[in-house]
Predicted model as a PDB file, atoms N, CA, C, CB and O in Angstrom, pLDDT in the B-factor column:
MODEL        1                                                                  
ATOM      1  N   MET A   1       9.469 -45.511 108.173  1.00 48.00           N  
ATOM      2  CA  MET A   1       9.743 -44.326 108.119  1.00 48.00           C  
ATOM      3  C   MET A   1       9.108 -43.505 109.507  1.00 48.00           C  
ATOM      4  CB  MET A   1       9.256 -43.896 106.769  1.00 48.00           C  
ATOM      5  O   MET A   1       7.909 -43.565 109.776  1.00 48.00           O  
ATOM      6  N   THR A   2      10.003 -42.803 110.263  1.00 51.00           N  
ATOM      7  CA  THR A   2       9.752 -41.996 111.414  1.00 51.00           C  
ATOM      8  C   THR A   2       9.007 -40.644 111.144  1.00 51.00           C  
ATOM      9  CB  THR A   2      11.045 -41.730 112.062  1.00 51.00           C  
ATOM     10  O   THR A   2       9.689 -39.805 110.556  1.00 51.00           O  
ATOM     11  N   LYS A   3       7.962 -40.354 111.411  1.00 53.00           N  
ATOM     12  CA  LYS A   3       6.943 -39.012 111.193  1.00 53.00           C  
ATOM     13  C   LYS A   3       7.943 -38.080 112.380  1.00 53.00           C  
ATOM     14  CB  LYS A   3       4.778 -39.330 111.763  1.00 53.00           C  
ATOM     15  O   LYS A   3       8.573 -38.381 113.394  1.00 53.00           O  
ATOM     16  N   MET A   4       7.652 -36.679 111.531  1.00 50.00           N  
ATOM     17  CA  MET A   4       8.421 -35.598 112.607  1.00 50.00           C  
ATOM     18  C   MET A   4       7.071 -35.390 113.479  1.00 50.00           C  
ATOM     19  CB  MET A   4       9.168 -33.859 111.804  1.00 50.00           C  
ATOM     20  O   MET A   4       5.950 -35.852 113.267  1.00 50.00           O  
ATOM     21  N   LYS A   5       7.530 -34.543 114.535  1.00 55.00           N  
ATOM     22  CA  LYS A   5       6.553 -34.233 115.600  1.00 55.00           C  
ATOM     23  C   LYS A   5       6.260 -32.972 115.173  1.00 55.00           C  
ATOM     24  CB  LYS A   5       7.015 -34.313 117.101  1.00 55.00           C  
ATOM     25  O   LYS A   5       7.096 -32.297 114.574  1.00 55.00           O  
ATOM     26  N   ARG A   6       4.764 -32.444 115.508  1.00 56.00           N  
ATOM     27  CA  ARG A   6       4.505 -31.194 115.250  1.00 56.00           C  
ATOM     28  C   ARG A   6       5.064 -29.940 116.155  1.00 56.00           C  
ATOM     29  CB  ARG A   6       3.208 -31.215 115.212  1.00 56.00           C  
ATOM     30  O   ARG A   6       5.056 -30.213 117.355  1.00 56.00           O  
ATOM     31  N   GLY A   7       5.483 -28.796 115.882  1.00 57.00           N  
ATOM     32  CA  GLY A   7       6.010 -28.060 116.712  1.00 57.00           C  
ATOM     33  C   GLY A   7       7.057 -26.699 115.550  1.00 57.00           C  
ATOM     34  O   GLY A   7       7.011 -26.520 114.333  1.00 57.00           O  
ATOM     35  N   LYS A   8       7.696 -26.161 116.390  1.00 74.00           N  
ATOM     36  CA  LYS A   8       8.697 -25.225 115.517  1.00 74.00           C  
ATOM     37  C   LYS A   8       9.934 -25.972 115.295  1.00 74.00           C  
ATOM     38  CB  LYS A   8       9.099 -23.791 116.252  1.00 74.00           C  
ATOM     39  O   LYS A   8      10.485 -26.721 116.102  1.00 74.00           O  
ATOM     40  N   TYR A   9      10.376 -25.629 113.886  1.00 80.00           N  
ATOM     41  CA  TYR A   9      11.254 -26.166 113.375  1.00 80.00           C  
ATOM     42  C   TYR A   9      12.426 -24.813 113.195  1.00 80.00           C  
ATOM     43  CB  TYR A   9      10.659 -26.947 112.122  1.00 80.00           C  
ATOM     44  O   TYR A   9      12.179 -23.903 112.403  1.00 80.00           O  
ATOM     45  N   PRO A  10      13.522 -24.824 113.914  1.00 86.00           N  
ATOM     46  CA  PRO A  10      14.046 -23.475 113.746  1.00 86.00           C  
ATOM     47  C   PRO A  10      14.874 -23.219 112.378  1.00 86.00           C  
ATOM     48  CB  PRO A  10      14.947 -23.183 114.963  1.00 86.00           C  
ATOM     49  O   PRO A  10      15.432 -24.135 111.774  1.00 86.00           O  
ATOM     50  N   VAL A  11      14.886 -22.161 112.050  1.00 92.00           N  
ATOM     51  CA  VAL A  11      15.586 -21.585 110.755  1.00 92.00           C  
ATOM     52  C   VAL A  11      15.884 -20.142 110.962  1.00 92.00           C  
ATOM     53  CB  VAL A  11      14.664 -21.728 109.419  1.00 92.00           C  
ATOM     54  O   VAL A  11      15.192 -19.124 110.956  1.00 92.00           O  
ATOM     55  N   ARG A  12      17.219 -20.410 111.159  1.00 93.00           N  
ATOM     56  CA  ARG A  12      18.059 -18.732 111.289  1.00 93.00           C  
ATOM     57  C   ARG A  12      18.105 -18.076 109.898  1.00 93.00           C  
ATOM     58  CB  ARG A  12      19.920 -18.818 111.839  1.00 93.00           C  
ATOM     59  O   ARG A  12      17.964 -18.626 108.805  1.00 93.00           O  
ATOM     60  N   THR A  13      18.335 -16.768 110.179  1.00 93.00           N  
ATOM     61  CA  THR A  13      18.208 -15.713 108.937  1.00 93.00           C  
ATOM     62  C   THR A  13      19.875 -15.337 108.633  1.00 93.00           C  
ATOM     63  CB  THR A  13      17.151 -14.088 109.449  1.00 93.00           C  
ATOM     64  O   THR A  13      20.839 -15.334 109.398  1.00 93.00           O  
ATOM     65  N   LEU A  14      19.788 -15.104 107.538  1.00 92.00           N  
ATOM     66  CA  LEU A  14      20.994 -14.123 106.952  1.00 92.00           C  
ATOM     67  C   LEU A  14      20.677 -13.401 106.276  1.00 92.00           C  
ATOM     68  CB  LEU A  14      21.991 -14.541 106.295  1.00 92.00           C  
ATOM     69  O   LEU A  14      19.905 -13.764 105.388  1.00 92.00           O  
ATOM     70  N   PRO A  15      21.123 -11.938 106.343  1.00 91.00           N  
ATOM     71  CA  PRO A  15      21.014 -11.218 105.119  1.00 91.00           C  
ATOM     72  C   PRO A  15      21.385 -11.087 104.078  1.00 91.00           C  
ATOM     73  CB  PRO A  15      21.095 -10.549 105.149  1.00 91.00           C  
ATOM     74  O   PRO A  15      22.611 -11.068 103.969  1.00 91.00           O  
ATOM     75  N   ARG A  16      20.674 -10.953 102.982  1.00 91.00           N  
ATOM     76  CA  ARG A  16      20.823 -10.929 101.713  1.00 91.00           C  
ATOM     77  C   ARG A  16      22.508 -10.626 101.171  1.00 91.00           C  
ATOM     78  CB  ARG A  16      19.779  -9.880 101.283  1.00 91.00           C  
ATOM     79  O   ARG A  16      23.099 -11.222 100.271  1.00 91.00           O  
ATOM     80  N   THR A  17      22.909  -9.757 101.848  1.00 89.00           N  
ATOM     81  CA  THR A  17      24.405  -9.618 101.459  1.00 89.00           C  
ATOM     82  C   THR A  17      25.297 -10.563 101.632  1.00 89.00           C  
ATOM     83  CB  THR A  17      24.973  -8.676 102.040  1.00 89.00           C  
ATOM     84  O   THR A  17      26.463 -10.505 101.243  1.00 89.00           O  
ATOM     85  N   TYR A  18      24.652 -11.702 102.375  1.00 89.00           N  
ATOM     86  CA  TYR A  18      25.696 -12.926 102.932  1.00 89.00           C  
ATOM     87  C   TYR A  18      25.656 -13.985 101.636  1.00 89.00           C  
ATOM     88  CB  TYR A  18      25.043 -13.825 104.622  1.00 89.00           C  
ATOM     89  O   TYR A  18      26.605 -14.758 101.510  1.00 89.00           O  
ATOM     90  N   TYR A  19      24.674 -14.014 100.775  1.00 90.00           N  
ATOM     91  CA  TYR A  19      24.403 -15.011  99.836  1.00 90.00           C  
ATOM     92  C   TYR A  19      25.471 -15.311  98.638  1.00 90.00           C  
ATOM     93  CB  TYR A  19      23.140 -14.643  99.282  1.00 90.00           C  
ATOM     94  O   TYR A  19      25.502 -16.357  97.989  1.00 90.00           O  
ATOM     95  N   GLY A  20      26.244 -14.316  98.488  1.00 89.00           N  
ATOM     96  CA  GLY A  20      27.591 -14.415  97.814  1.00 89.00           C  
ATOM     97  C   GLY A  20      28.973 -14.529  98.484  1.00 89.00           C  
ATOM     98  O   GLY A  20      30.008 -14.924  97.948  1.00 89.00           O  
ATOM     99  N   ILE A  21      28.835 -14.193  99.509  1.00 89.00           N  
ATOM    100  CA  ILE A  21      30.111 -14.351 100.496  1.00 89.00           C  
ATOM    101  C   ILE A  21      30.086 -15.839 101.094  1.00 89.00           C  
ATOM    102  CB  ILE A  21      30.049 -13.177 101.841  1.00 89.00           C  
ATOM    103  O   ILE A  21      31.138 -16.474 101.172  1.00 89.00           O  
ATOM    104  N   CYS A  22      28.858 -16.384 101.518  1.00 89.00           N  
ATOM    105  CA  CYS A  22      28.646 -18.002 101.760  1.00 89.00           C  
ATOM    106  C   CYS A  22      28.663 -18.806 100.666  1.00 89.00           C  
ATOM    107  CB  CYS A  22      27.371 -18.353 102.374  1.00 89.00           C  
ATOM    108  O   CYS A  22      28.996 -19.985 100.780  1.00 89.00           O  
ATOM    109  N   ASP A  23      28.311 -18.276  99.491  1.00 92.00           N  
ATOM    110  CA  ASP A  23      28.117 -19.005  98.178  1.00 92.00           C  
ATOM    111  C   ASP A  23      26.634 -20.091  98.480  1.00 92.00           C  
ATOM    112  CB  ASP A  23      29.769 -20.002  97.776  1.00 92.00           C  
ATOM    113  O   ASP A  23      26.419 -21.298  98.368  1.00 92.00           O  
ATOM    114  N   LEU A  24      26.133 -19.340  98.750  1.00 94.00           N  
ATOM    115  CA  LEU A  24      24.825 -20.017  99.257  1.00 94.00           C  
ATOM    116  C   LEU A  24      24.113 -21.072  98.041  1.00 94.00           C  
ATOM    117  CB  LEU A  24      23.675 -18.695  99.680  1.00 94.00           C  
ATOM    118  O   LEU A  24      23.513 -22.122  98.270  1.00 94.00           O  
ATOM    119  N   TRP A  25      24.343 -20.530  96.878  1.00 94.00           N  
ATOM    120  CA  TRP A  25      23.867 -21.101  95.552  1.00 94.00           C  
ATOM    121  C   TRP A  25      24.650 -22.836  95.498  1.00 94.00           C  
ATOM    122  CB  TRP A  25      24.496 -19.868  94.086  1.00 94.00           C  
ATOM    123  O   TRP A  25      24.258 -23.736  94.754  1.00 94.00           O  
ATOM    124  N   ARG A  26      25.336 -22.898  96.085  1.00 95.00           N  
ATOM    125  CA  ARG A  26      25.910 -24.394  96.281  1.00 95.00           C  
ATOM    126  C   ARG A  26      24.842 -25.326  96.805  1.00 95.00           C  
ATOM    127  CB  ARG A  26      27.163 -24.442  97.353  1.00 95.00           C  
ATOM    128  O   ARG A  26      24.733 -26.379  96.176  1.00 95.00           O  
ATOM    129  N   PHE A  27      23.991 -25.137  97.884  1.00 96.00           N  
ATOM    130  CA  PHE A  27      23.403 -25.941  98.763  1.00 96.00           C  
ATOM    131  C   PHE A  27      21.835 -26.242  98.267  1.00 96.00           C  
ATOM    132  CB  PHE A  27      23.532 -25.264 100.162  1.00 96.00           C  
ATOM    133  O   PHE A  27      21.131 -25.526  97.554  1.00 96.00           O  
ATOM    134  N   PRO A  28      21.556 -27.376  98.802  1.00 96.00           N  
ATOM    135  CA  PRO A  28      19.934 -27.726  98.248  1.00 96.00           C  
ATOM    136  C   PRO A  28      19.241 -26.628  99.230  1.00 96.00           C  
ATOM    137  CB  PRO A  28      19.233 -29.671  98.581  1.00 96.00           C  
ATOM    138  O   PRO A  28      19.561 -26.435 100.403  1.00 96.00           O  
ATOM    139  N   ASN A  29      18.173 -25.916  98.467  1.00 96.00           N  
ATOM    140  CA  ASN A  29      17.236 -24.941  98.700  1.00 96.00           C  
ATOM    141  C   ASN A  29      15.773 -25.309  98.496  1.00 96.00           C  
ATOM    142  CB  ASN A  29      17.560 -23.880  97.910  1.00 96.00           C  
ATOM    143  O   ASN A  29      15.447 -26.265  97.793  1.00 96.00           O  
ATOM    144  N   PHE A  30      14.873 -24.504  99.148  1.00 96.00           N  
ATOM    145  CA  PHE A  30      13.572 -24.419  98.572  1.00 96.00           C  
ATOM    146  C   PHE A  30      12.918 -23.116  99.122  1.00 96.00           C  
ATOM    147  CB  PHE A  30      12.722 -25.710  98.903  1.00 96.00           C  
ATOM    148  O   PHE A  30      13.361 -22.562 100.128  1.00 96.00           O  
ATOM    149  N   HIS A  31      11.569 -22.529  98.241  1.00 96.00           N  
ATOM    150  CA  HIS A  31      11.184 -21.293  98.912  1.00 96.00           C  
ATOM    151  C   HIS A  31      10.741 -21.314 100.134  1.00 96.00           C  
ATOM    152  CB  HIS A  31      10.318 -20.682  98.310  1.00 96.00           C  
ATOM    153  O   HIS A  31      10.546 -22.325 100.809  1.00 96.00           O  
ATOM    154  N   TYR A  32      10.556 -20.111 100.479  1.00 94.00           N  
ATOM    155  CA  TYR A  32      10.227 -19.850 101.811  1.00 94.00           C  
ATOM    156  C   TYR A  32       8.803 -20.259 102.269  1.00 94.00           C  
ATOM    157  CB  TYR A  32      10.422 -18.463 102.026  1.00 94.00           C  
ATOM    158  O   TYR A  32       8.412 -20.421 103.425  1.00 94.00           O  
ATOM    159  N   SER A  33       8.089 -20.396 101.073  1.00 94.00           N  
ATOM    160  CA  SER A  33       6.521 -20.382 101.218  1.00 94.00           C  
ATOM    161  C   SER A  33       6.343 -21.945 101.129  1.00 94.00           C  
ATOM    162  CB  SER A  33       5.596 -19.432  99.918  1.00 94.00           C  
ATOM    163  O   SER A  33       5.246 -22.479 101.295  1.00 94.00           O  
ATOM    164  N   GLY A  34       7.225 -22.477 100.920  1.00 93.00           N  
ATOM    165  CA  GLY A  34       7.090 -24.090 101.212  1.00 93.00           C  
ATOM    166  C   GLY A  34       7.573 -24.636 102.635  1.00 93.00           C  
ATOM    167  O   GLY A  34       8.248 -24.059 103.487  1.00 93.00           O  
ATOM    168  N   SER A  35       6.973 -26.046 102.637  1.00 93.00           N  
ATOM    169  CA  SER A  35       6.956 -26.624 104.036  1.00 93.00           C  
ATOM    170  C   SER A  35       8.266 -26.959 104.493  1.00 93.00           C  
ATOM    171  CB  SER A  35       6.119 -27.842 104.138  1.00 93.00           C  
ATOM    172  O   SER A  35       9.108 -27.571 103.837  1.00 93.00           O  
ATOM    173  N   ILE A  36       8.389 -26.524 105.655  1.00 93.00           N  
ATOM    174  CA  ILE A  36       9.831 -26.820 106.455  1.00 93.00           C  
ATOM    175  C   ILE A  36       9.779 -27.950 107.124  1.00 93.00           C  
ATOM    176  CB  ILE A  36      10.267 -25.791 107.506  1.00 93.00           C  
ATOM    177  O   ILE A  36      10.886 -28.478 107.220  1.00 93.00           O  
ATOM    178  N   ALA A  37       8.719 -28.656 107.738  1.00 91.00           N  
ATOM    179  CA  ALA A  37       8.536 -30.054 108.430  1.00 91.00           C  
ATOM    180  C   ALA A  37       8.676 -31.054 107.090  1.00 91.00           C  
ATOM    181  CB  ALA A  37       6.863 -30.221 109.326  1.00 91.00           C  
ATOM    182  O   ALA A  37       9.505 -31.959 106.997  1.00 91.00           O  
ATOM    183  N   GLY A  38       7.837 -30.748 106.229  1.00 92.00           N  
ATOM    184  CA  GLY A  38       8.008 -31.642 104.904  1.00 92.00           C  
ATOM    185  C   GLY A  38       9.270 -31.918 104.335  1.00 92.00           C  
ATOM    186  O   GLY A  38       9.590 -33.027 103.908  1.00 92.00           O  
ATOM    187  N   MET A  39      10.062 -30.811 104.326  1.00 93.00           N  
ATOM    188  CA  MET A  39      11.299 -31.151 104.065  1.00 93.00           C  
ATOM    189  C   MET A  39      12.451 -31.799 104.442  1.00 93.00           C  
ATOM    190  CB  MET A  39      11.551 -30.548 103.951  1.00 93.00           C  
ATOM    191  O   MET A  39      13.334 -32.414 103.843  1.00 93.00           O  
ATOM    192  N   LYS A  40      12.183 -31.455 105.782  1.00 92.00           N  
ATOM    193  CA  LYS A  40      13.019 -32.104 106.737  1.00 92.00           C  
ATOM    194  C   LYS A  40      12.846 -33.543 106.802  1.00 92.00           C  
ATOM    195  CB  LYS A  40      12.812 -31.567 108.012  1.00 92.00           C  
ATOM    196  O   LYS A  40      13.793 -34.319 106.684  1.00 92.00           O  
ATOM    197  N   ASN A  41      11.343 -33.997 107.034  1.00 90.00           N  
ATOM    198  CA  ASN A  41      10.930 -35.133 106.960  1.00 90.00           C  
ATOM    199  C   ASN A  41      11.400 -36.092 105.808  1.00 90.00           C  
ATOM    200  CB  ASN A  41       9.722 -34.962 106.999  1.00 90.00           C  
ATOM    201  O   ASN A  41      11.962 -37.172 105.988  1.00 90.00           O  
ATOM    202  N   LEU A  42      11.062 -35.497 104.522  1.00 93.00           N  
ATOM    203  CA  LEU A  42      11.073 -36.241 103.268  1.00 93.00           C  
ATOM    204  C   LEU A  42      12.271 -36.457 102.741  1.00 93.00           C  
ATOM    205  CB  LEU A  42      10.361 -35.674 102.322  1.00 93.00           C  
ATOM    206  O   LEU A  42      12.491 -37.505 102.135  1.00 93.00           O  
ATOM    207  N   TYR A  43      13.345 -35.372 102.917  1.00 94.00           N  
ATOM    208  CA  TYR A  43      14.612 -35.029 102.218  1.00 94.00           C  
ATOM    209  C   TYR A  43      15.632 -34.698 103.049  1.00 94.00           C  
ATOM    210  CB  TYR A  43      14.480 -33.984 101.331  1.00 94.00           C  
ATOM    211  O   TYR A  43      16.699 -35.284 102.868  1.00 94.00           O  
ATOM    212  N   TYR A  44      15.541 -33.798 104.025  1.00 94.00           N  
ATOM    213  CA  TYR A  44      16.833 -33.311 104.458  1.00 94.00           C  
ATOM    214  C   TYR A  44      17.293 -34.326 106.021  1.00 94.00           C  
ATOM    215  CB  TYR A  44      16.619 -31.425 104.754  1.00 94.00           C  
ATOM    216  O   TYR A  44      18.434 -34.686 106.312  1.00 94.00           O  
ATOM    217  N   GLY A  45      16.250 -34.549 106.672  1.00 91.00           N  
ATOM    218  CA  GLY A  45      16.501 -35.078 108.070  1.00 91.00           C  
ATOM    219  C   GLY A  45      16.033 -34.265 109.279  1.00 91.00           C  
ATOM    220  O   GLY A  45      15.927 -33.040 109.340  1.00 91.00           O  
ATOM    221  N   LEU A  46      15.815 -35.019 110.076  1.00 89.00           N  
ATOM    222  CA  LEU A  46      15.325 -34.303 111.361  1.00 89.00           C  
ATOM    223  C   LEU A  46      16.703 -33.489 111.711  1.00 89.00           C  
ATOM    224  CB  LEU A  46      14.765 -35.469 112.709  1.00 89.00           C  
ATOM    225  O   LEU A  46      16.381 -32.442 112.273  1.00 89.00           O  
ATOM    226  N   ASP A  47      17.727 -33.567 111.616  1.00 92.00           N  
ATOM    227  CA  ASP A  47      18.525 -33.116 112.329  1.00 92.00           C  
ATOM    228  C   ASP A  47      19.547 -31.620 111.201  1.00 92.00           C  
ATOM    229  CB  ASP A  47      19.344 -34.618 112.916  1.00 92.00           C  
ATOM    230  O   ASP A  47      20.542 -31.021 111.609  1.00 92.00           O  
ATOM    231  N   ALA A  48      18.968 -31.438 110.031  1.00 94.00           N  
ATOM    232  CA  ALA A  48      18.969 -30.473 109.288  1.00 94.00           C  
ATOM    233  C   ALA A  48      19.197 -29.027 109.703  1.00 94.00           C  
ATOM    234  CB  ALA A  48      17.985 -30.608 108.768  1.00 94.00           C  
ATOM    235  O   ALA A  48      18.409 -28.449 110.452  1.00 94.00           O  
ATOM    236  N   LYS A  49      20.087 -28.558 109.298  1.00 95.00           N  
ATOM    237  CA  LYS A  49      20.656 -26.853 109.652  1.00 95.00           C  
ATOM    238  C   LYS A  49      20.040 -26.174 108.655  1.00 95.00           C  
ATOM    239  CB  LYS A  49      22.443 -26.455 109.557  1.00 95.00           C  
ATOM    240  O   LYS A  49      20.518 -26.454 107.555  1.00 95.00           O  
ATOM    241  N   LEU A  50      19.063 -25.302 108.626  1.00 95.00           N  
ATOM    242  CA  LEU A  50      18.470 -24.606 107.558  1.00 95.00           C  
ATOM    243  C   LEU A  50      18.304 -22.960 107.770  1.00 95.00           C  
ATOM    244  CB  LEU A  50      17.112 -25.277 107.339  1.00 95.00           C  
ATOM    245  O   LEU A  50      17.595 -22.494 108.662  1.00 95.00           O  
ATOM    246  N   VAL A  51      18.983 -22.226 106.917  1.00 95.00           N  
ATOM    247  CA  VAL A  51      19.246 -21.073 106.986  1.00 95.00           C  
ATOM    248  C   VAL A  51      18.431 -20.430 105.961  1.00 95.00           C  
ATOM    249  CB  VAL A  51      20.551 -20.889 106.933  1.00 95.00           C  
ATOM    250  O   VAL A  51      18.295 -20.922 104.841  1.00 95.00           O  
ATOM    251  N   ARG A  52      17.787 -19.133 106.397  1.00 94.00           N  
ATOM    252  CA  ARG A  52      16.620 -18.550 105.101  1.00 94.00           C  
ATOM    253  C   ARG A  52      17.536 -17.231 104.518  1.00 94.00           C  
ATOM    254  CB  ARG A  52      14.662 -17.843 105.890  1.00 94.00           C  
ATOM    255  O   ARG A  52      18.120 -16.488 105.308  1.00 94.00           O  
ATOM    256  N   CYS A  53      17.581 -17.071 103.341  1.00 94.00           N  
ATOM    257  CA  CYS A  53      18.609 -15.742 102.980  1.00 94.00           C  
ATOM    258  C   CYS A  53      17.448 -15.310 101.597  1.00 94.00           C  
ATOM    259  CB  CYS A  53      20.799 -16.293 102.365  1.00 94.00           C  
ATOM    260  O   CYS A  53      17.300 -15.916 100.536  1.00 94.00           O  
ATOM    261  N   GLY A  54      16.871 -14.284 101.998  1.00 93.00           N  
ATOM    262  CA  GLY A  54      15.968 -13.714 100.738  1.00 93.00           C  
ATOM    263  C   GLY A  54      14.834 -14.353 100.691  1.00 93.00           C  
ATOM    264  O   GLY A  54      14.094 -14.140 101.651  1.00 93.00           O  
ATOM    265  N   ASP A  55      14.476 -15.027  99.932  1.00 95.00           N  
ATOM    266  CA  ASP A  55      13.114 -15.568  99.465  1.00 95.00           C  
ATOM    267  C   ASP A  55      13.366 -17.331  99.402  1.00 95.00           C  
ATOM    268  CB  ASP A  55      12.665 -14.805  97.755  1.00 95.00           C  
ATOM    269  O   ASP A  55      12.625 -18.229  99.004  1.00 95.00           O  
ATOM    270  N   TYR A  56      14.573 -17.349  99.909  1.00 96.00           N  
ATOM    271  CA  TYR A  56      14.460 -19.247  99.899  1.00 96.00           C  
ATOM    272  C   TYR A  56      15.436 -19.688 101.299  1.00 96.00           C  
ATOM    273  CB  TYR A  56      15.419 -20.173  98.027  1.00 96.00           C  
ATOM    274  O   TYR A  56      16.103 -18.976 102.050  1.00 96.00           O  
ATOM    275  N   ILE A  57      15.249 -20.869 101.288  1.00 96.00           N  
ATOM    276  CA  ILE A  57      15.529 -21.952 102.872  1.00 96.00           C  
ATOM    277  C   ILE A  57      16.288 -22.502 102.321  1.00 96.00           C  
ATOM    278  CB  ILE A  57      14.423 -23.061 103.679  1.00 96.00           C  
ATOM    279  O   ILE A  57      15.912 -23.170 101.358  1.00 96.00           O  
ATOM    280  N   TYR A  58      18.013 -22.467 102.758  1.00 96.00           N  
ATOM    281  CA  TYR A  58      18.778 -23.227 102.328  1.00 96.00           C  
ATOM    282  C   TYR A  58      19.074 -24.517 103.145  1.00 96.00           C  
ATOM    283  CB  TYR A  58      19.738 -22.523 102.086  1.00 96.00           C  
ATOM    284  O   TYR A  58      18.645 -24.440 104.296  1.00 96.00           O  
ATOM    285  N   ASN A  59      19.681 -25.644 102.846  1.00 97.00           N  
ATOM    286  CA  ASN A  59      20.155 -26.595 104.329  1.00 97.00           C  
ATOM    287  C   ASN A  59      21.966 -26.547 103.857  1.00 97.00           C  
ATOM    288  CB  ASN A  59      19.226 -28.857 104.410  1.00 97.00           C  
ATOM    289  O   ASN A  59      22.609 -26.790 102.836  1.00 97.00           O  
ATOM    290  N   VAL A  60      22.207 -26.183 104.963  1.00 96.00           N  
ATOM    291  CA  VAL A  60      23.507 -26.046 105.131  1.00 96.00           C  
ATOM    292  C   VAL A  60      24.173 -26.668 106.078  1.00 96.00           C  
ATOM    293  CB  VAL A  60      23.749 -24.980 105.239  1.00 96.00           C  
ATOM    294  O   VAL A  60      25.056 -26.198 106.796  1.00 96.00           O  
ATOM    295  N   SER A  61      23.745 -27.715 106.069  1.00 95.00           N  
ATOM    296  CA  SER A  61      24.225 -29.241 107.410  1.00 95.00           C  
ATOM    297  C   SER A  61      25.637 -29.510 107.231  1.00 95.00           C  
ATOM    298  CB  SER A  61      23.366 -31.115 107.088  1.00 95.00           C  
ATOM    299  O   SER A  61      26.394 -29.833 108.146  1.00 95.00           O  
ATOM    300  N   SER A  62      26.096 -29.304 105.512  1.00 95.00           N  
ATOM    301  CA  SER A  62      27.129 -29.698 105.572  1.00 95.00           C  
ATOM    302  C   SER A  62      28.288 -28.679 105.861  1.00 95.00           C  
ATOM    303  CB  SER A  62      27.191 -30.339 104.571  1.00 95.00           C  
ATOM    304  O   SER A  62      29.484 -28.964 105.905  1.00 95.00           O  
ATOM    305  N   GLN A  63      27.751 -27.500 106.043  1.00 94.00           N  
ATOM    306  CA  GLN A  63      28.595 -26.307 106.674  1.00 94.00           C  
ATOM    307  C   GLN A  63      27.944 -25.839 107.584  1.00 94.00           C  
ATOM    308  CB  GLN A  63      28.965 -25.195 105.857  1.00 94.00           C  
ATOM    309  O   GLN A  63      27.090 -24.989 107.331  1.00 94.00           O  
ATOM    310  N   PRO A  64      28.224 -26.363 109.168  1.00 93.00           N  
ATOM    311  CA  PRO A  64      27.245 -25.748 109.670  1.00 93.00           C  
ATOM    312  C   PRO A  64      27.923 -24.643 110.687  1.00 93.00           C  
ATOM    313  CB  PRO A  64      26.281 -26.776 110.280  1.00 93.00           C  
ATOM    314  O   PRO A  64      27.219 -24.178 111.584  1.00 93.00           O  
ATOM    315  N   TYR A  65      29.137 -24.272 110.559  1.00 93.00           N  
ATOM    316  CA  TYR A  65      29.340 -22.484 110.877  1.00 93.00           C  
ATOM    317  C   TYR A  65      28.558 -21.377 110.200  1.00 93.00           C  
ATOM    318  CB  TYR A  65      30.789 -22.003 110.476  1.00 93.00           C  
ATOM    319  O   TYR A  65      28.540 -20.219 110.619  1.00 93.00           O  
ATOM    320  N   ILE A  66      27.790 -21.891 108.922  1.00 93.00           N  
ATOM    321  CA  ILE A  66      27.124 -20.936 108.494  1.00 93.00           C  
ATOM    322  C   ILE A  66      25.857 -20.835 109.164  1.00 93.00           C  
ATOM    323  CB  ILE A  66      27.032 -21.024 107.223  1.00 93.00           C  
ATOM    324  O   ILE A  66      25.382 -19.717 109.365  1.00 93.00           O  
ATOM    325  N   TYR A  67      25.258 -21.871 109.531  1.00 93.00           N  
ATOM    326  CA  TYR A  67      23.983 -21.996 110.446  1.00 93.00           C  
ATOM    327  C   TYR A  67      24.366 -21.426 111.685  1.00 93.00           C  
ATOM    328  CB  TYR A  67      23.447 -23.499 110.692  1.00 93.00           C  
ATOM    329  O   TYR A  67      23.501 -20.696 112.169  1.00 93.00           O  
ATOM    330  N   ASP A  68      25.481 -21.555 112.383  1.00 91.00           N  
ATOM    331  CA  ASP A  68      25.560 -21.159 113.896  1.00 91.00           C  
ATOM    332  C   ASP A  68      26.410 -19.528 113.770  1.00 91.00           C  
ATOM    333  CB  ASP A  68      26.612 -22.571 114.943  1.00 91.00           C  
ATOM    334  O   ASP A  68      26.923 -19.095 114.802  1.00 91.00           O  
ATOM    335  N   ASN A  69      26.480 -18.956 112.877  1.00 89.00           N  
ATOM    336  CA  ASN A  69      26.683 -17.309 112.634  1.00 89.00           C  
ATOM    337  C   ASN A  69      25.453 -16.808 112.131  1.00 89.00           C  
ATOM    338  CB  ASN A  69      27.876 -16.879 111.529  1.00 89.00           C  
ATOM    339  O   ASN A  69      25.325 -15.592 111.985  1.00 89.00           O  
ATOM    340  N   ALA A  70      24.473 -17.643 111.828  1.00 89.00           N  
ATOM    341  CA  ALA A  70      23.429 -16.909 111.579  1.00 89.00           C  
ATOM    342  C   ALA A  70      22.712 -16.278 112.427  1.00 89.00           C  
ATOM    343  CB  ALA A  70      22.771 -17.453 111.056  1.00 89.00           C  
ATOM    344  O   ALA A  70      23.187 -16.357 113.560  1.00 89.00           O  
ATOM    345  N   LEU A  71      21.251 -15.361 112.318  1.00 82.00           N  
ATOM    346  CA  LEU A  71      20.745 -14.670 113.389  1.00 82.00           C  
ATOM    347  C   LEU A  71      19.644 -15.471 113.793  1.00 82.00           C  
ATOM    348  CB  LEU A  71      20.391 -13.275 113.099  1.00 82.00           C  
ATOM    349  O   LEU A  71      18.972 -16.032 112.928  1.00 82.00           O  
ATOM    350  N   GLN A  72      19.319 -15.621 115.249  1.00 71.00           N  
ATOM    351  CA  GLN A  72      18.446 -16.334 115.821  1.00 71.00           C  
ATOM    352  C   GLN A  72      17.138 -15.783 115.399  1.00 71.00           C  
ATOM    353  CB  GLN A  72      18.666 -16.386 117.197  1.00 71.00           C  
ATOM    354  O   GLN A  72      16.993 -14.586 115.646  1.00 71.00           O  
ATOM    355  N   ALA A  73      15.949 -16.516 114.697  1.00 55.00           N  
ATOM    356  CA  ALA A  73      14.597 -15.653 114.384  1.00 55.00           C  
ATOM    357  C   ALA A  73      13.714 -15.934 115.396  1.00 55.00           C  
ATOM    358  CB  ALA A  73      13.849 -15.970 112.995  1.00 55.00           C  
ATOM    359  O   ALA A  73      13.436 -16.987 115.969  1.00 55.00           O  
ATOM    360  N   LYS A  74      13.182 -14.404 115.558  1.00 47.00           N  
ATOM    361  CA  LYS A  74      12.380 -14.259 117.044  1.00 47.00           C  
ATOM    362  C   LYS A  74      10.795 -14.407 116.711  1.00 47.00           C  
ATOM    363  CB  LYS A  74      12.681 -12.569 117.866  1.00 47.00           C  
ATOM    364  O   LYS A  74       9.964 -14.341 117.617  1.00 47.00           O  
TER     365      LYS A  74                                                      
ENDMDL                                                                          
END                                                                             
């Protein structure tokens, strides 16, 4: 098993109004207080596309256009 390197892991942000528009309830998710590095390392893979909407972070890798259209966190 390959371990991840320490550093920043990009998570983009969607406004809460997009929750219903993008049907985010369909995607695997975890609470924002969880470990992004841990979830990528154990479950999603290093190339996972993660989007935060409200209190949860969603793995939208199956539909990357959601990630591409989300706001870049600063």
